[in-house]
N, C-alpha and C positions, 0 to 999 in steps of 0.2 A: 462528420455528419453536420447538417444544418437543421436548425430547429426554429419554429415559429409557434408561439403560444403553446409550448410543450408537445408540438406535433412535428415529426421528422419530415422535412420537405427536401426536394432536390437542391444541390448546391449550384447547379447551373441549369438555365432554361434558355429559350430563344430570346428572352427579355434581358439576359445577362447573368451575372454571378450574384449570389446572395451576399448582402452586407447586413450584419447584425445591428444591435441596438447602437444609437438611438434611431437610425433610419428604418431598418428592417424592411428592405425591399430588394429587388433584383436591379442591378446597376449595370449600365454600359454607357460608353461615351457616345454622346449625341452625334448623329451624322445626318445632315450637315450640321456643323457648329453654327449657332446664331451668330449674326454680325455683331462685333463688339460695340458698335456705335448705337445699337438698339437700346442699351441702357438697362434691359431686363433679360436675364438676371445678372448681367456682368457688373454693373456699376453701383455696388453698395458695400464698400467703397469701390472705385475704379480698380479692376484687376489687371495686372501686367503679365502673369503667367497662369498656367493651369488650363482647365477645360470645363465645359458644361457637360453634365451626365444626366441620363434619363434614369428615374427612379420609378419602378413599375411594381404595382401591387395588384396586378390583374388576377393573380391567383386567388384573391379573396373574392369569391362569388362572381368572378368576371366583371368586377366594378372598374371600368375605365377611368372613372372620375377620380380615382385614388393615384393616378400617374401624375408625376410632376418632375421638373428639372431643378438641378442644383449645381452650384459652382464648387470646384475642389482644385487646389493647387496641385495635388498629386492624385493618382488613381486610389480610390478608397480601398482599404483592406477588406478582403473577403471575410465572411462570417463563419466559415467552416470550422468545426470543432473536433480536435483529435481526442475522442473519448478515451482511448488507451492512455494517452498523455495525462488526462484528468485522473484516471485510476492510479496511475504511478504517483502523481502528486499527493493524492489522498493517502497512499500507503506511506509515503515519505513523512507526511504530517502525523500519522499514527505513530511512527517511530518504533516498529517492531524490532526487537533485538534478542539476543541469546540470553538464557538465564544465567544467574550467578549460581554456581554449582555448589551444593552442599553435600557432604558425605561423612561416613565414619570408615576409616579415619579421615580427618580433614585433608584436603589436597594442598598441604603446606609442607615446604621442605623440612625434613627432620621429624615429621610425624609418621609413625608406623603403626599399621593395624596388625592384628593377631589372627593367624589362620585359625579357623574354627569359630571365630565370633562373626556373625553375619554383618555385612556392611549395609548401611542405609544409604540411599540416594534421594535427594529432594532439591527443589528449586528454592534458593534463599529469598525470602520476602518478595514473592511473586507480585508483579504489578501489572497494570494495564498494558505495559509495553512488553512484558516478558511472558504474560499468559492470557491477558485480555479479561473481559472484552474491552475493545477500544474502537472508536469510530472517528471519522473526519469526513468533511464535505468540501468539495472544491467546485467553483463555478467559472464559466467563461463562455462568452457568445450566446448567452441565454440557456445554456445547459448546466445543470448541477448534477454532480456525481457523488454519491455517498457510499463510503466503504466502511464495513464493520469487520473487525478481526477477532477471532476467538481461538485460543489454544485448544488443540485436539488431543495430543499426546506428546510424551517426551520419550525418545528412543535413546537409551544409554548404551553406547557401543564401546566394548572393552577390547583392548589390544590383543587379548588372547583369542579373539574371534567370537566371544559370547555377545549377545544382544539382549537387553532387558527392556521391554516396552511397558510404559506406565501410562495409564489413561488420566492421570492427574499429576499436579506438581509434586507429590510425594509428601511424606510425613517427616518433619524435622526431628532428629534425635536429641533428646535433652537429658541432662544428668538424672539418673533414676529410672531411665528406660530399660536399662539392663542389657545383657548380652543375648538378646532375642532377635528374631527376624522382624524386619520392618512390616508394619501392617498394610503397606501400600506399595512400596518400591524398594528393592534391594537385591543383593547378590551374595552368595556364600563362596568366598575365594577358598581354594583348596591348596594352592601352591604359593610359596613366597616369591617375591620379585617386585619389580617396578612395573606398573600398568598405565598405559595411556588411556584416558577416559574421554570420550566425546559425547556430549549430550545434544541430540538433535530435537529441536521443538518444532513440531508440525502444526500449522495453523490452517483454518479455514478462513478465507477472506471473501465475504460476499459484498457485491456491489450492485448499485441500481442507479439509473439515470437515463434521461432521454427516451423513456419508454422501453429501455432494455435492462437486463440484469444478468448476473452470472456469479460463479464461484471460482476462485483462483487458489490453488494450493501453495502454501509457502512453507519453507524450511529454513531455520536459523540454527547456528551452531555455536557451542561453547566447548572449550577444551581444558583438560587439566591432567595431573599426574598423581597417582596413588601408590603408596608403598605398603607391601604386606610382608610379614616375617612369621616364622613359627617360634612359638614360645618354648624354650628349653627348660626342662625340669631337672634340677640337681638335687640328688638324694644324699643326705648327710647322716652319718650315724653308724 
């Protein structure tokens, strides 16, 4: 799109194509070209290459007095702005990424959980990049796009086919919490084995700019492995 004073305008008209700041006018090559010996606007200093271009602002209340000519060694770049590209840049600046997975037992080689003791799931040290909110603004060609990202839920996908949805980052287990269910996010394993765990964080990303706005759903992934085993009781006596 092309924008002038926060208003969307056509990128092409009969007066040429839109060139953004600092000229902010419709541009096309002058036809016919002024003779070079005229001295105006060629000779300040004398030009050897390039062309004279018409700069038209007649779209402003039909004011023809705002038209003028200028010299350029090469055709001026058009001022159209790729809004989708600006949104992508803003998302990159926000830096959304997957969570660091916390669980009982920990997803560490050699650590094993006990069947019958509920497992807890949580996001370790959730930050603006792993849960939000986070925002960024990107500008180009007179257009500014602002994006704001907020975590919506975390979906814990277990390799046995079970899925646990949690509307928050979860509650970290700390010593003294006991062998109880998590108050916010967890799962009771009933069979021993090794389980692959995938945490999918779903985001709402809202953007606005150039008089437009929208919402883009995002999903980022984290993966780990968790081991469970049955505790055996040996009776002596």
